[in-house]
Chimera marker file (.cmm) of the C-alpha trace (Angstrom):
<marker_set name="trace">
<marker id="1" x="-56.922" y="21.415" z="23.568" r="1" g="1" b="0" radius="0.5"/>
<marker id="2" x="-57.514" y="18.659" z="21.067" r="1" g="1" b="0" radius="0.5"/>
<marker id="3" x="-60.949" y="18.302" z="19.522" r="1" g="1" b="0" radius="0.5"/>
<marker id="4" x="-62.159" y="15.188" z="17.749" r="1" g="1" b="0" radius="0.5"/>
<marker id="5" x="-65.511" y="13.820" z="16.562" r="1" g="1" b="0" radius="0.5"/>
<marker id="6" x="-67.429" y="11.590" z="19.000" r="1" g="1" b="0" radius="0.5"/>
<marker id="7" x="-66.668" y="8.524" z="16.868" r="1" g="1" b="0" radius="0.5"/>
<marker id="8" x="-62.984" y="8.628" z="17.884" r="1" g="1" b="0" radius="0.5"/>
<marker id="9" x="-62.183" y="6.154" z="20.653" r="1" g="1" b="0" radius="0.5"/>
<marker id="10" x="-59.744" y="7.003" z="23.445" r="1" g="1" b="0" radius="0.5"/>
<marker id="11" x="-57.467" y="4.427" z="25.056" r="1" g="1" b="0" radius="0.5"/>
<marker id="12" x="-55.271" y="5.193" z="28.076" r="1" g="1" b="0" radius="0.5"/>
<marker id="13" x="-52.212" y="3.131" z="28.964" r="1" g="1" b="0" radius="0.5"/>
<marker id="14" x="-52.598" y="1.467" z="32.356" r="1" g="1" b="0" radius="0.5"/>
<marker id="15" x="-48.881" y="1.844" z="33.187" r="1" g="1" b="0" radius="0.5"/>
<marker id="16" x="-46.454" y="4.724" z="32.690" r="1" g="1" b="0" radius="0.5"/>
<marker id="17" x="-44.122" y="4.676" z="29.681" r="1" g="1" b="0" radius="0.5"/>
<marker id="18" x="-40.715" y="6.185" z="29.004" r="1" g="1" b="0" radius="0.5"/>
<marker id="19" x="-41.276" y="9.867" z="28.179" r="1" g="1" b="0" radius="0.5"/>
<marker id="20" x="-38.497" y="9.797" z="25.584" r="1" g="1" b="0" radius="0.5"/>
<marker id="21" x="-40.382" y="7.452" z="23.251" r="1" g="1" b="0" radius="0.5"/>
<marker id="22" x="-41.391" y="8.853" z="19.900" r="1" g="1" b="0" radius="0.5"/>
<marker id="23" x="-44.362" y="8.219" z="17.647" r="1" g="1" b="0" radius="0.5"/>
<marker id="24" x="-43.056" y="4.972" z="16.158" r="1" g="1" b="0" radius="0.5"/>
<marker id="25" x="-42.086" y="3.504" z="19.538" r="1" g="1" b="0" radius="0.5"/>
<marker id="26" x="-45.501" y="4.347" z="20.978" r="1" g="1" b="0" radius="0.5"/>
<marker id="27" x="-47.192" y="2.902" z="17.866" r="1" g="1" b="0" radius="0.5"/>
<marker id="28" x="-45.234" y="-0.317" z="18.465" r="1" g="1" b="0" radius="0.5"/>
<marker id="29" x="-46.623" y="-0.426" z="22.018" r="1" g="1" b="0" radius="0.5"/>
<marker id="30" x="-50.133" y="0.056" z="20.636" r="1" g="1" b="0" radius="0.5"/>
<marker id="31" x="-49.639" y="-2.848" z="18.239" r="1" g="1" b="0" radius="0.5"/>
<marker id="32" x="-47.854" y="-5.286" z="20.572" r="1" g="1" b="0" radius="0.5"/>
<marker id="33" x="-49.028" y="-4.577" z="24.136" r="1" g="1" b="0" radius="0.5"/>
<marker id="34" x="-52.541" y="-3.302" z="23.363" r="1" g="1" b="0" radius="0.5"/>
<marker id="35" x="-53.062" y="-5.502" z="20.283" r="1" g="1" b="0" radius="0.5"/>
<marker id="36" x="-54.721" y="-2.589" z="18.467" r="1" g="1" b="0" radius="0.5"/>
<marker id="37" x="-54.107" y="-1.223" z="14.997" r="1" g="1" b="0" radius="0.5"/>
<marker id="38" x="-52.480" y="2.216" z="15.449" r="1" g="1" b="0" radius="0.5"/>
<marker id="39" x="-53.700" y="3.280" z="11.977" r="1" g="1" b="0" radius="0.5"/>
<marker id="40" x="-57.412" y="3.196" z="12.943" r="1" g="1" b="0" radius="0.5"/>
<marker id="41" x="-57.425" y="6.852" z="14.018" r="1" g="1" b="0" radius="0.5"/>
<marker id="42" x="-58.047" y="6.249" z="17.717" r="1" g="1" b="0" radius="0.5"/>
<marker id="43" x="-56.321" y="8.270" z="20.426" r="1" g="1" b="0" radius="0.5"/>
<marker id="44" x="-53.715" y="6.513" z="22.544" r="1" g="1" b="0" radius="0.5"/>
<marker id="45" x="-52.766" y="8.291" z="25.760" r="1" g="1" b="0" radius="0.5"/>
<marker id="46" x="-49.510" y="7.628" z="27.607" r="1" g="1" b="0" radius="0.5"/>
<marker id="47" x="-48.363" y="9.123" z="30.921" r="1" g="1" b="0" radius="0.5"/>
<marker id="48" x="-44.748" y="9.271" z="32.083" r="1" g="1" b="0" radius="0.5"/>
<marker id="49" x="-43.507" y="7.702" z="35.307" r="1" g="1" b="0" radius="0.5"/>
<marker id="50" x="-43.463" y="11.027" z="37.166" r="1" g="1" b="0" radius="0.5"/>
<marker id="51" x="-46.983" y="11.828" z="35.853" r="1" g="1" b="0" radius="0.5"/>
<marker id="52" x="-45.895" y="15.319" z="34.853" r="1" g="1" b="0" radius="0.5"/>
<marker id="53" x="-46.136" y="14.634" z="31.114" r="1" g="1" b="0" radius="0.5"/>
<marker id="54" x="-48.772" y="13.107" z="28.853" r="1" g="1" b="0" radius="0.5"/>
<marker id="55" x="-48.419" y="12.077" z="25.227" r="1" g="1" b="0" radius="0.5"/>
<marker id="56" x="-51.335" y="11.478" z="22.874" r="1" g="1" b="0" radius="0.5"/>
<marker id="57" x="-50.682" y="9.482" z="19.712" r="1" g="1" b="0" radius="0.5"/>
<marker id="58" x="-53.037" y="9.201" z="16.753" r="1" g="1" b="0" radius="0.5"/>
<marker id="59" x="-52.950" y="8.525" z="13.039" r="1" g="1" b="0" radius="0.5"/>
<marker id="60" x="-53.919" y="11.615" z="11.043" r="1" g="1" b="0" radius="0.5"/>
<marker id="61" x="-54.741" y="10.463" z="7.496" r="1" g="1" b="0" radius="0.5"/>
<marker id="62" x="-51.143" y="10.443" z="6.241" r="1" g="1" b="0" radius="0.5"/>
<marker id="63" x="-48.899" y="10.251" z="9.293" r="1" g="1" b="0" radius="0.5"/>
<marker id="64" x="-48.681" y="9.894" z="13.046" r="1" g="1" b="0" radius="0.5"/>
<marker id="65" x="-49.391" y="12.930" z="15.183" r="1" g="1" b="0" radius="0.5"/>
<marker id="66" x="-47.944" y="13.146" z="18.669" r="1" g="1" b="0" radius="0.5"/>
<marker id="67" x="-49.330" y="15.711" z="21.094" r="1" g="1" b="0" radius="0.5"/>
<marker id="68" x="-47.437" y="16.371" z="24.334" r="1" g="1" b="0" radius="0.5"/>
<marker id="69" x="-48.315" y="18.333" z="27.462" r="1" g="1" b="0" radius="0.5"/>
<marker id="70" x="-45.800" y="18.871" z="30.246" r="1" g="1" b="0" radius="0.5"/>
<marker id="71" x="-46.911" y="20.333" z="33.543" r="1" g="1" b="0" radius="0.5"/>
<marker id="72" x="-44.627" y="22.950" z="35.070" r="1" g="1" b="0" radius="0.5"/>
<marker id="73" x="-46.097" y="22.259" z="38.500" r="1" g="1" b="0" radius="0.5"/>
<marker id="74" x="-48.129" y="19.365" z="39.866" r="1" g="1" b="0" radius="0.5"/>
<marker id="75" x="-48.959" y="15.925" z="38.523" r="1" g="1" b="0" radius="0.5"/>
<marker id="76" x="-51.655" y="14.334" z="36.420" r="1" g="1" b="0" radius="0.5"/>
<marker id="77" x="-54.018" y="12.045" z="38.333" r="1" g="1" b="0" radius="0.5"/>
<marker id="78" x="-53.993" y="9.087" z="35.986" r="1" g="1" b="0" radius="0.5"/>
<marker id="79" x="-55.464" y="5.799" z="37.182" r="1" g="1" b="0" radius="0.5"/>
<marker id="80" x="-52.789" y="3.132" z="36.810" r="1" g="1" b="0" radius="0.5"/>
<marker id="81" x="-53.501" y="-0.600" z="37.068" r="1" g="1" b="0" radius="0.5"/>
<marker id="82" x="-52.295" y="-2.158" z="40.329" r="1" g="1" b="0" radius="0.5"/>
<marker id="83" x="-51.268" y="-5.407" z="38.607" r="1" g="1" b="0" radius="0.5"/>
<marker id="84" x="-48.335" y="-3.732" z="36.803" r="1" g="1" b="0" radius="0.5"/>
<marker id="85" x="-49.423" y="-4.954" z="33.356" r="1" g="1" b="0" radius="0.5"/>
<marker id="86" x="-49.243" y="-2.525" z="30.432" r="1" g="1" b="0" radius="0.5"/>
<marker id="87" x="-52.622" y="-2.552" z="28.729" r="1" g="1" b="0" radius="0.5"/>
<marker id="88" x="-55.136" y="-0.062" z="27.341" r="1" g="1" b="0" radius="0.5"/>
<marker id="89" x="-58.285" y="1.106" z="29.115" r="1" g="1" b="0" radius="0.5"/>
<marker id="90" x="-61.048" y="2.737" z="27.089" r="1" g="1" b="0" radius="0.5"/>
<marker id="91" x="-62.260" y="6.105" z="28.379" r="1" g="1" b="0" radius="0.5"/>
<marker id="92" x="-64.595" y="8.737" z="27.052" r="1" g="1" b="0" radius="0.5"/>
<marker id="93" x="-63.182" y="11.834" z="25.411" r="1" g="1" b="0" radius="0.5"/>
<marker id="94" x="-64.784" y="14.006" z="28.109" r="1" g="1" b="0" radius="0.5"/>
<marker id="95" x="-62.880" y="12.114" z="30.817" r="1" g="1" b="0" radius="0.5"/>
<marker id="96" x="-59.602" y="12.662" z="28.977" r="1" g="1" b="0" radius="0.5"/>
<marker id="97" x="-60.339" y="16.378" z="28.682" r="1" g="1" b="0" radius="0.5"/>
<marker id="98" x="-60.965" y="16.620" z="32.433" r="1" g="1" b="0" radius="0.5"/>
<marker id="99" x="-57.750" y="14.773" z="33.308" r="1" g="1" b="0" radius="0.5"/>
<marker id="100" x="-55.737" y="16.997" z="30.958" r="1" g="1" b="0" radius="0.5"/>
<marker id="101" x="-57.221" y="20.059" z="32.671" r="1" g="1" b="0" radius="0.5"/>
<marker id="102" x="-56.106" y="18.785" z="36.079" r="1" g="1" b="0" radius="0.5"/>
<marker id="103" x="-59.440" y="17.576" z="37.422" r="1" g="1" b="0" radius="0.5"/>
<marker id="104" x="-59.264" y="14.440" z="39.552" r="1" g="1" b="0" radius="0.5"/>
<marker id="105" x="-61.883" y="11.848" z="38.606" r="1" g="1" b="0" radius="0.5"/>
<marker id="106" x="-61.501" y="9.685" z="41.740" r="1" g="1" b="0" radius="0.5"/>
<marker id="107" x="-64.470" y="11.235" z="43.559" r="1" g="1" b="0" radius="0.5"/>
<marker id="108" x="-66.553" y="11.923" z="40.461" r="1" g="1" b="0" radius="0.5"/>
<marker id="109" x="-69.720" y="9.940" z="39.878" r="1" g="1" b="0" radius="0.5"/>
<marker id="110" x="-71.379" y="9.207" z="36.566" r="1" g="1" b="0" radius="0.5"/>
<marker id="111" x="-75.083" y="9.941" z="36.551" r="1" g="1" b="0" radius="0.5"/>
<marker id="112" x="-77.341" y="7.308" z="35.009" r="1" g="1" b="0" radius="0.5"/>
<marker id="113" x="-78.178" y="7.871" z="31.363" r="1" g="1" b="0" radius="0.5"/>
<marker id="114" x="-80.793" y="6.382" z="29.093" r="1" g="1" b="0" radius="0.5"/>
<marker id="115" x="-79.567" y="3.473" z="27.006" r="1" g="1" b="0" radius="0.5"/>
<marker id="116" x="-81.791" y="1.848" z="24.383" r="1" g="1" b="0" radius="0.5"/>
<marker id="117" x="-82.730" y="-1.742" z="25.079" r="1" g="1" b="0" radius="0.5"/>
<marker id="118" x="-81.478" y="-4.325" z="22.641" r="1" g="1" b="0" radius="0.5"/>
<marker id="119" x="-84.281" y="-6.094" z="20.845" r="1" g="1" b="0" radius="0.5"/>
<marker id="120" x="-84.406" y="-9.807" z="21.392" r="1" g="1" b="0" radius="0.5"/>
<marker id="121" x="-83.894" y="-12.167" z="18.467" r="1" g="1" b="0" radius="0.5"/>
<marker id="122" x="-87.509" y="-13.374" z="18.741" r="1" g="1" b="0" radius="0.5"/>
<marker id="123" x="-88.883" y="-9.834" z="18.601" r="1" g="1" b="0" radius="0.5"/>
<marker id="124" x="-86.681" y="-8.975" z="15.621" r="1" g="1" b="0" radius="0.5"/>
<marker id="125" x="-87.858" y="-12.108" z="13.812" r="1" g="1" b="0" radius="0.5"/>
<marker id="126" x="-91.495" y="-11.052" z="14.293" r="1" g="1" b="0" radius="0.5"/>
<marker id="127" x="-90.769" y="-7.534" z="13.029" r="1" g="1" b="0" radius="0.5"/>
<marker id="128" x="-88.936" y="-8.862" z="9.997" r="1" g="1" b="0" radius="0.5"/>
<marker id="129" x="-91.802" y="-11.278" z="9.252" r="1" g="1" b="0" radius="0.5"/>
<marker id="130" x="-94.312" y="-8.392" z="9.258" r="1" g="1" b="0" radius="0.5"/>
<marker id="131" x="-92.127" y="-6.254" z="6.993" r="1" g="1" b="0" radius="0.5"/>
<marker id="132" x="-91.168" y="-9.025" z="4.547" r="1" g="1" b="0" radius="0.5"/>
<link id1="1" id2="2" r="1" g="1" b="0" radius="0.2"/>
<link id1="2" id2="3" r="1" g="1" b="0" radius="0.2"/>
<link id1="3" id2="4" r="1" g="1" b="0" radius="0.2"/>
<link id1="4" id2="5" r="1" g="1" b="0" radius="0.2"/>
<link id1="5" id2="6" r="1" g="1" b="0" radius="0.2"/>
<link id1="6" id2="7" r="1" g="1" b="0" radius="0.2"/>
<link id1="7" id2="8" r="1" g="1" b="0" radius="0.2"/>
<link id1="8" id2="9" r="1" g="1" b="0" radius="0.2"/>
<link id1="9" id2="10" r="1" g="1" b="0" radius="0.2"/>
<link id1="10" id2="11" r="1" g="1" b="0" radius="0.2"/>
<link id1="11" id2="12" r="1" g="1" b="0" radius="0.2"/>
<link id1="12" id2="13" r="1" g="1" b="0" radius="0.2"/>
<link id1="13" id2="14" r="1" g="1" b="0" radius="0.2"/>
<link id1="14" id2="15" r="1" g="1" b="0" radius="0.2"/>
<link id1="15" id2="16" r="1" g="1" b="0" radius="0.2"/>
<link id1="16" id2="17" r="1" g="1" b="0" radius="0.2"/>
<link id1="17" id2="18" r="1" g="1" b="0" radius="0.2"/>
<link id1="18" id2="19" r="1" g="1" b="0" radius="0.2"/>
<link id1="19" id2="20" r="1" g="1" b="0" radius="0.2"/>
<link id1="20" id2="21" r="1" g="1" b="0" radius="0.2"/>
<link id1="21" id2="22" r="1" g="1" b="0" radius="0.2"/>
<link id1="22" id2="23" r="1" g="1" b="0" radius="0.2"/>
<link id1="23" id2="24" r="1" g="1" b="0" radius="0.2"/>
<link id1="24" id2="25" r="1" g="1" b="0" radius="0.2"/>
<link id1="25" id2="26" r="1" g="1" b="0" radius="0.2"/>
<link id1="26" id2="27" r="1" g="1" b="0" radius="0.2"/>
<link id1="27" id2="28" r="1" g="1" b="0" radius="0.2"/>
<link id1="28" id2="29" r="1" g="1" b="0" radius="0.2"/>
<link id1="29" id2="30" r="1" g="1" b="0" radius="0.2"/>
<link id1="30" id2="31" r="1" g="1" b="0" radius="0.2"/>
<link id1="31" id2="32" r="1" g="1" b="0" radius="0.2"/>
<link id1="32" id2="33" r="1" g="1" b="0" radius="0.2"/>
<link id1="33" id2="34" r="1" g="1" b="0" radius="0.2"/>
<link id1="34" id2="35" r="1" g="1" b="0" radius="0.2"/>
<link id1="35" id2="36" r="1" g="1" b="0" radius="0.2"/>
<link id1="36" id2="37" r="1" g="1" b="0" radius="0.2"/>
<link id1="37" id2="38" r="1" g="1" b="0" radius="0.2"/>
<link id1="38" id2="39" r="1" g="1" b="0" radius="0.2"/>
<link id1="39" id2="40" r="1" g="1" b="0" radius="0.2"/>
<link id1="40" id2="41" r="1" g="1" b="0" radius="0.2"/>
<link id1="41" id2="42" r="1" g="1" b="0" radius="0.2"/>
<link id1="42" id2="43" r="1" g="1" b="0" radius="0.2"/>
<link id1="43" id2="44" r="1" g="1" b="0" radius="0.2"/>
<link id1="44" id2="45" r="1" g="1" b="0" radius="0.2"/>
<link id1="45" id2="46" r="1" g="1" b="0" radius="0.2"/>
<link id1="46" id2="47" r="1" g="1" b="0" radius="0.2"/>
<link id1="47" id2="48" r="1" g="1" b="0" radius="0.2"/>
<link id1="48" id2="49" r="1" g="1" b="0" radius="0.2"/>
<link id1="49" id2="50" r="1" g="1" b="0" radius="0.2"/>
<link id1="50" id2="51" r="1" g="1" b="0" radius="0.2"/>
<link id1="51" id2="52" r="1" g="1" b="0" radius="0.2"/>
<link id1="52" id2="53" r="1" g="1" b="0" radius="0.2"/>
<link id1="53" id2="54" r="1" g="1" b="0" radius="0.2"/>
<link id1="54" id2="55" r="1" g="1" b="0" radius="0.2"/>
<link id1="55" id2="56" r="1" g="1" b="0" radius="0.2"/>
<link id1="56" id2="57" r="1" g="1" b="0" radius="0.2"/>
<link id1="57" id2="58" r="1" g="1" b="0" radius="0.2"/>
<link id1="58" id2="59" r="1" g="1" b="0" radius="0.2"/>
<link id1="59" id2="60" r="1" g="1" b="0" radius="0.2"/>
<link id1="60" id2="61" r="1" g="1" b="0" radius="0.2"/>
<link id1="61" id2="62" r="1" g="1" b="0" radius="0.2"/>
<link id1="62" id2="63" r="1" g="1" b="0" radius="0.2"/>
<link id1="63" id2="64" r="1" g="1" b="0" radius="0.2"/>
<link id1="64" id2="65" r="1" g="1" b="0" radius="0.2"/>
<link id1="65" id2="66" r="1" g="1" b="0" radius="0.2"/>
<link id1="66" id2="67" r="1" g="1" b="0" radius="0.2"/>
<link id1="67" id2="68" r="1" g="1" b="0" radius="0.2"/>
<link id1="68" id2="69" r="1" g="1" b="0" radius="0.2"/>
<link id1="69" id2="70" r="1" g="1" b="0" radius="0.2"/>
<link id1="70" id2="71" r="1" g="1" b="0" radius="0.2"/>
<link id1="71" id2="72" r="1" g="1" b="0" radius="0.2"/>
<link id1="72" id2="73" r="1" g="1" b="0" radius="0.2"/>
<link id1="73" id2="74" r="1" g="1" b="0" radius="0.2"/>
<link id1="74" id2="75" r="1" g="1" b="0" radius="0.2"/>
<link id1="75" id2="76" r="1" g="1" b="0" radius="0.2"/>
<link id1="76" id2="77" r="1" g="1" b="0" radius="0.2"/>
<link id1="77" id2="78" r="1" g="1" b="0" radius="0.2"/>
<link id1="78" id2="79" r="1" g="1" b="0" radius="0.2"/>
<link id1="79" id2="80" r="1" g="1" b="0" radius="0.2"/>
<link id1="80" id2="81" r="1" g="1" b="0" radius="0.2"/>
<link id1="81" id2="82" r="1" g="1" b="0" radius="0.2"/>
<link id1="82" id2="83" r="1" g="1" b="0" radius="0.2"/>
<link id1="83" id2="84" r="1" g="1" b="0" radius="0.2"/>
<link id1="84" id2="85" r="1" g="1" b="0" radius="0.2"/>
<link id1="85" id2="86" r="1" g="1" b="0" radius="0.2"/>
<link id1="86" id2="87" r="1" g="1" b="0" radius="0.2"/>
<link id1="87" id2="88" r="1" g="1" b="0" radius="0.2"/>
<link id1="88" id2="89" r="1" g="1" b="0" radius="0.2"/>
<link id1="89" id2="90" r="1" g="1" b="0" radius="0.2"/>
<link id1="90" id2="91" r="1" g="1" b="0" radius="0.2"/>
<link id1="91" id2="92" r="1" g="1" b="0" radius="0.2"/>
<link id1="92" id2="93" r="1" g="1" b="0" radius="0.2"/>
<link id1="93" id2="94" r="1" g="1" b="0" radius="0.2"/>
<link id1="94" id2="95" r="1" g="1" b="0" radius="0.2"/>
<link id1="95" id2="96" r="1" g="1" b="0" radius="0.2"/>
<link id1="96" id2="97" r="1" g="1" b="0" radius="0.2"/>
<link id1="97" id2="98" r="1" g="1" b="0" radius="0.2"/>
<link id1="98" id2="99" r="1" g="1" b="0" radius="0.2"/>
<link id1="99" id2="100" r="1" g="1" b="0" radius="0.2"/>
<link id1="100" id2="101" r="1" g="1" b="0" radius="0.2"/>
<link id1="101" id2="102" r="1" g="1" b="0" radius="0.2"/>
<link id1="102" id2="103" r="1" g="1" b="0" radius="0.2"/>
<link id1="103" id2="104" r="1" g="1" b="0" radius="0.2"/>
<link id1="104" id2="105" r="1" g="1" b="0" radius="0.2"/>
<link id1="105" id2="106" r="1" g="1" b="0" radius="0.2"/>
<link id1="106" id2="107" r="1" g="1" b="0" radius="0.2"/>
<link id1="107" id2="108" r="1" g="1" b="0" radius="0.2"/>
<link id1="108" id2="109" r="1" g="1" b="0" radius="0.2"/>
<link id1="109" id2="110" r="1" g="1" b="0" radius="0.2"/>
<link id1="110" id2="111" r="1" g="1" b="0" radius="0.2"/>
<link id1="111" id2="112" r="1" g="1" b="0" radius="0.2"/>
<link id1="112" id2="113" r="1" g="1" b="0" radius="0.2"/>
<link id1="113" id2="114" r="1" g="1" b="0" radius="0.2"/>
<link id1="114" id2="115" r="1" g="1" b="0" radius="0.2"/>
<link id1="115" id2="116" r="1" g="1" b="0" radius="0.2"/>
<link id1="116" id2="117" r="1" g="1" b="0" radius="0.2"/>
<link id1="117" id2="118" r="1" g="1" b="0" radius="0.2"/>
<link id1="118" id2="119" r="1" g="1" b="0" radius="0.2"/>
<link id1="119" id2="120" r="1" g="1" b="0" radius="0.2"/>
<link id1="120" id2="121" r="1" g="1" b="0" radius="0.2"/>
<link id1="121" id2="122" r="1" g="1" b="0" radius="0.2"/>
<link id1="122" id2="123" r="1" g="1" b="0" radius="0.2"/>
<link id1="123" id2="124" r="1" g="1" b="0" radius="0.2"/>
<link id1="124" id2="125" r="1" g="1" b="0" radius="0.2"/>
<link id1="125" id2="126" r="1" g="1" b="0" radius="0.2"/>
<link id1="126" id2="127" r="1" g="1" b="0" radius="0.2"/>
<link id1="127" id2="128" r="1" g="1" b="0" radius="0.2"/>
<link id1="128" id2="129" r="1" g="1" b="0" radius="0.2"/>
<link id1="129" id2="130" r="1" g="1" b="0" radius="0.2"/>
<link id1="130" id2="131" r="1" g="1" b="0" radius="0.2"/>
<link id1="131" id2="132" r="1" g="1" b="0" radius="0.2"/>
</marker_set>
């Protein structure tokens, strides 16, 4: 299994791609269809039409790395967009790990987590006035 720091972002293609594509062809999709820079170090995940193979592309300091997993039996349960448009959907690394292990996320629920409130501009101005 791949392991990356939490700062790495994961993007999943919303439509299947040709499983014969290599690193440079997938990087071209990242640049043109997703409008992302493939050299940023993010993970880009592509599933094949039959959903029996997944390819993960990322830039590794001095070259592209392409990780492939092919299932001998069964299919991945990747969520594809119904509109047929090839785009990228951001997911968390934990979600990707579950999908790669064969766990279906359709019935899974995300529990609420604490998120810090954003300070308003007025409150920040008052804080800055006290400090300065």
